[in-house]
C-alpha positions in Angstrom: -9.1 -24.8 4.7 -9.4 -25.8 1.0 -7.1 -28.1 -0.8 -4.3 -29.8 1.0 -0.8 -28.8 0.1 0.9 -31.4 -2.1 4.3 -31.9 -0.5 7.2 -33.8 -2.1 9.7 -35.4 0.3 13.2 -36.0 -0.8 15.1 -38.8 1.0 16.8 -36.4 3.4 13.5 -35.8 5.2 12.8 -39.5 5.7 16.4 -40.3 6.8 16.3 -37.5 9.4 13.6 -39.5 11.3 16.5 -41.5 12.5 19.3 -38.9 12.5 20.4 -39.0 16.2 23.4 -36.8 15.5 21.2 -33.8 14.6 18.5 -33.9 17.3 16.8 -30.6 16.4 16.3 -31.7 12.8 15.2 -35.1 13.9 12.7 -33.6 16.3 11.3 -31.3 13.6 11.0 -34.2 11.2 9.2 -36.4 13.7 6.7 -33.5 14.4 6.2 -33.2 10.7 5.6 -37.0 10.4 2.8 -36.7 13.0 1.2 -34.1 10.7 1.6 -36.5 7.8 0.0 -39.3 9.8 -3.0 -36.9 10.6 -3.4 -36.2 6.8 -2.6 -32.5 7.1 -0.7 -32.6 3.8 -0.8 -34.7 0.7 2.6 -36.5 0.7 4.4 -37.4 -2.5 7.7 -39.3 -3.1 9.3 -40.9 -6.1 10.6 -44.4 -6.9 14.1 -42.8 -6.4 13.1 -42.0 -2.8 12.2 -45.6 -2.2 15.4 -46.8 -3.8 17.5 -44.5 -1.6 15.7 -45.7 1.5 16.4 -49.3 0.4 20.1 -48.4 0.1 20.3 -47.5 3.8 21.9 -50.1 6.0 20.1 -52.0 8.7 18.6 -51.3 11.2 17.9 -47.9 9.8 16.3 -49.2 6.6 13.7 -51.3 8.4 12.9 -48.4 10.8 12.4 -45.9 7.9 10.2 -48.4 6.0 8.1 -48.7 9.2 7.8 -44.9 9.3 6.6 -44.9 5.7 4.0 -47.5 6.5 2.5 -45.0 9.0 1.5 -42.5 6.4 -0.3 -42.3 3.1 1.7 -41.1 0.2 1.7 -41.2 -3.6 4.9 -42.4 -5.3 5.9 -41.2 -8.8 8.0 -42.9 -11.4 11.1 -41.3 -12.8 9.7 -40.7 -16.3 11.2 -39.1 -19.4 9.6 -35.7 -18.4 11.2 -36.0 -15.0 14.6 -36.7 -16.5 14.2 -33.8 -18.9 13.7 -31.4 -16.0 16.7 -33.0 -14.2 18.9 -32.6 -17.3 17.7 -29.0 -17.7 18.8 -28.1 -14.2 22.3 -29.4 -15.1 22.4 -27.7 -18.5 21.5 -24.4 -16.8 24.3 -24.8 -14.3 21.9 -24.9 -11.4 23.4 -28.2 -10.2 26.1 -30.5 -11.5 26.0 -34.1 -12.7 27.2 -35.2 -9.2 23.8 -34.1 -7.9 21.8 -35.8 -10.6 19.7 -37.7 -8.0 18.7 -34.3 -6.4 17.8 -33.1 -9.9 15.5 -36.1 -10.4 13.8 -35.4 -7.0 13.2 -31.8 -8.2 12.0 -33.1 -11.6 9.6 -35.6 -10.0 8.0 -32.9 -7.9 7.8 -30.3 -10.7 6.3 -32.7 -13.3 3.7 -34.0 -10.9 2.5 -30.6 -9.9 3.5 -30.7 -6.3 3.1 -27.4 -4.3 6.5 -27.7 -2.6 9.6 -29.8 -2.2 10.6 -30.4 1.4 14.3 -31.2 2.0 17.1 -31.0 4.6 19.6 -30.8 1.7 20.7 -27.1 2.0 23.7 -27.7 -0.1 21.9 -28.7 -3.3 18.2 -28.2 -2.9 17.1 -25.6 -0.3 19.1 -22.7 -1.5 18.7 -19.5 -3.5 20.5 -20.8 -6.6 18.4 -23.9 -6.9 15.2 -22.1 -6.0 15.8 -19.5 -8.8 16.9 -22.2 -11.3 13.8 -24.2 -10.6 11.6 -21.1 -10.9 13.2 -20.3 -14.3 12.5 -23.9 -15.6 8.9 -24.0 -14.4 8.3 -20.6 -16.1 10.1 -21.7 -19.3 8.3 -25.1 -19.5 4.9 -24.0 -18.3 4.9 -26.0 -15.1 3.2 -24.8 -12.0 5.6 -22.8 -9.8 6.9 -24.8 -6.8 8.2 -23.8 -3.4 11.4 -25.3 -1.9 11.4 -25.4 1.9 13.0 -27.1 4.8 10.7 -29.2 7.0 10.8 -26.4 9.7 8.9 -24.1 7.4 6.0 -26.4 7.2 5.9 -26.7 11.0 6.0 -22.9 11.4 3.1 -22.5 9.0 1.0 -24.5 11.4 1.9 -22.6 14.5 
């Protein structure tokens, strides 16, 4: 089997554990969570993920924190290097300043050598423009290439 995939979760994945209005995505996310509990992947988040979970209203906030207690994960700080990558995404026109939090999630995953970013955010993260922009930056800055997938892709890879 070799090395576990190092998977960065943005907040959209965690919040979909409780997203009753999109049952298919919620089901997929919960299946993925079982895999995380079983240690199939090495899970990574950032301090920004934790802050965004804290910004949820109750009872969702407590429920999401309980979910996070079920798994092992590594949390990264938003460092200068992370911010540099985030600013570069904006400078290259990949995303706008309005999506600066998304840029920081991408930066945290890139700088910390994650294998992939998992997100339900198709508008800003899981799309061709962002994927190509991130590829350009990792090539330019000498970071390891990183995949950007929806949670469903990880589930399919297990099948």
